[in-house]
N, C-alpha and C positions, 0 to 999 in steps of 0.2 A: 454517561460516557466515561470511559477510562481516562484517568488524569494523564495529560500529556503536556509538554512544554508549550505547544502551539495551540492551546485550547481556544484562546480568544479569536485568533485568525481563522480557525476551523469553524467556529460558530458563525462568524460573519459569512464564510463561504457557503455554509449550509443554507442560510436564509436566502442568499442570492440564487443558489442552485435550485432550490425548491420553487422559487418564483418563476425562474426560467422554464423549469420542467412543466409547471402548470400552464404557463402561457403557450408552450409548445403543444400541449395536449388539447387545450381548449381554444386555440386561436386567439389568445389574449385572456387576461384574468376575468374579463367580463363576458367571455364566451360561454357556450352551453354544451352540455353533453346530451346530444340528441337522443341517444339510446336510453340513458337514464331517465329522460323525461317521459318515457313510456310508463314509469312507475308513479303511483300517486305521490303527490308532493309531501304528504304527511306520513307516509309509510315508514314504520320503524322496523329495523332488522337487527339481528345479532349474528355473529359468526366467529369462526376460528381460523387463524392463520397457522398452517402447519408446514413443516418441511418434509419433503418426500425422500430426503437422503440425509445421511450423516453430515454435519457441518459445524463450523465455528461461526457463531452469529456475530454480525457486525452491521451497523447502519440503523440502529434503533432511533437515534435522534433525527435522521433524515426521514424515516417512516413517520415518526410523530409529527414532524414539521409540515409534511404534506397535508395531513388531516387538520392540523392546527390552522394552517393558512386557509383551507377550504371550508372547514366547519369545526370550530373549536368545541362544539357541544358533543361531538362524537367521543365516546369513551374507549380508551385503549388500556387493557390490563395485560401487562407483559408477564410471561412465565420464565423469562430468562434475561440475561444482561449481555451486552457486548463482551465478546471473549469467551462466552460459555460454549461448551461442546454439547451439541444436541444430536439426538438420534432420529433416524427416519420415522416419520409419522408423529413425532412429538409436536405438541401445541406450543407455538411460540408466543401467541398473543390472542386474547379474546376481544372482540370488537362489538360495540353496540351504538346505535344512533340512527340518524336519517338514512334510509336505504339508498336514495338517489346519491347523496353525497359520499357515502361509503364506496359505491361503485365508481363514482367519478374519480375519487382519490386513489382507488386500488392500484392501478397499473403504475402510476408515477411512484407511489410509495414502494411498491414491490421491486421496481427497477433498481432503485438505490439499494434496497436491502439484499436482493439476490446477487448484485454485482460486488458489493463490499464484503458480503459473507463469502463469496467465492475467493476473493483475495485472501481473507483471513484463513479460510479453510486450506487453501494451497500452502500458505505460509506455515501453518501448523504441521502439515505433512513434512515439509522440509526441515522444520525445527526438530521434529522427532528423530530424523535421521542423524542429527548432530548430537543427540543425547550422549553424555559421557565424555564429550570433547570440550576443549576450551575455545572452540571456534564459534563466532557469532555470524548469524545470517543477516545480510543487508539487502535492502531494496535498491532500486535505481530510479532514474528520471524517466524511464520508459513506461509512463503512466497514461491512462486515458485522458485526453485533453479536457481541461476544466475540472478534473477530479484528482489533482495532484495530492492535496492535503488529505482528501478522503481516503485515497488508496494507501497513502503513507500511514494513516491512522489504522486502516484495516490490517496492514502488515504488523503493526504494533499489537493489535488485538490477537493476532495469530501467534505471537511470541517472537517475532523478528525484531530487528533494529532498523532505524531509519538512517540511510546515507544522507548526503546533503539534500536539502529541500529544493534547491534550484541553483541558479548560476551565481547567486549573491552571497551564499553563506559558507562556501569552501572552494578552494582552488582544486581543480582536477586538470592537470597539465597533460595533454595527450600529444600524439604524433604531430598534428598540424600546428599546435602551439609551439612545440619544440622547433619545428622547421621554421616557423615564422619569427621566432626570437633568436634563432641561431644555435642554441644548445640548451640542454637541461639546466646547466648551471645558470645561464642567463635568465631563463624562465623563472627558476626558483628565487633567484636574487631579486628580480623585479617584483615577484609576488610579495616577498618579505618587505620590500620598500613601500609598495602600494598599500598593503593591508597587513601590518605586522601581527595582528591578533587573530588572523584567520588561518585555519588549518590548510596545509599545503600537501596535496597528494599528486604523485607523478605516476602515470601509466607507462610501463616499460614492456618491451618485446624481446629483449636480449639480456644476457648477463652483463654485457658491457654497459648497457643503459642502467641496469640495476646498480652497478658500481657508481655510475655518474650521479644517480639520484641520491644515493647514500652519501656520497662525497659532498653533494650540494646541501645536505641536511633536511631532506624531505621528511615530513611527519609520517606519511603513509606512502607505501609503494604498492602499486597494483601490478600483479603479474598477469599480463593479458595473454590468454590462450597458451599458457605454458603446459607442457605435459606433466604428468604426475611426478616423474623422476626429476624433471627440471624444477618443479615447485620445491621438492625436497632440497635440491641444491641451492635454490634461491633463498630458502629459509636459513640454510647453513651459512651462506655468504653474509646474510644480514646479521646473524648472531656473532660472527667473527669480526664484523666491521666496527671501527671505533665509534661510529654513529649508528645506532640501531633504530629502525623505524618499525611501525606496525606494517604487517604484510597482508595484502588483500589479493584474493584470487578471483578472476573473472573470465568469462568467455565460455560459452557452450556448456554451462553447468546444468546437469540433470539430477533427478532423484537417484539415478543409478550411480552417478559419479561423485555425488556430494560427500559421502562418508570418506571415500579414498582421498579426496581433496583435503578435507578437514584433518585427516591423520598425517598429512605432510607437515603440519605445524603452523600453517597460516593462521592469522588472527581473525580474518574476515573472509566470507565468501559472498559476493554480490550476485544477485539472480534477477535478471529482467523479467523472467517468466512469471514471477509472483504477481506482477501487475499488468503484463501485456498478453499473457496466454491464459487468462482466466476463463472458466466455463461457469456461467451463472448457476447458482444453487437453485434446485427445483423447489419452488414454494407454491402453496395453494391456499386461496382464501375461499372458504365455503360459508354461504349465508343461510340463515334460517329466518323465515318471515313470521 
């Protein structure tokens, strides 16, 4: 696994996710795979896991954990690592061991690998569009339920950067927070009093709000659904202000618009599609008896 700051938390979540995935597929960990029982209990098989399309691999630890929980005697020999770019028809892993248990573990293991590889692959496509700029690609909290850390890790494997992990590690003051507290200034001041060591970001929809966020001393200002021209103006306003913040662009970002947004001078672009619009990578496991 690629080294990340939240390694310990991620490993704990992997163990839990695999347990739940196997319970779901087997109607409990003591359940049976009625189709795999058609195969002789002592039958040994070997096989290859291949990708049918170009991809960035992510999720090897999840794949391994499924087999480890079900049958630790099954041998997995990986030909790649998380973050590696692989081409269509490449072998990702060679597998050998009890045929019943390989087939029982197959779908749960591949579900994790194909989904996380999809996030990593999409992220890599976006990152390529930003090459040569100083802009960084960020993910969002628009993740698959129960896979927050996993998809954040996949974004990292694809070359992106992680935004806040949840509601606990950074402030993101939005329209409803501003309305509820009375003003951007009130919201930022309260944030500083409550948690002085936590980053404060303010989402703005107008230049007036941008000025207010900068006056209040926000660390990051998110330009929400600004046009390209307005983003350039927003960047210029920030640079001329006595308090400069990092500028993030967000809202309806696509591969087609990404480069133009980056060239406005914003520091970050956050993209929900990295985690919510993924299409599973096409993988195939072929056994030989």
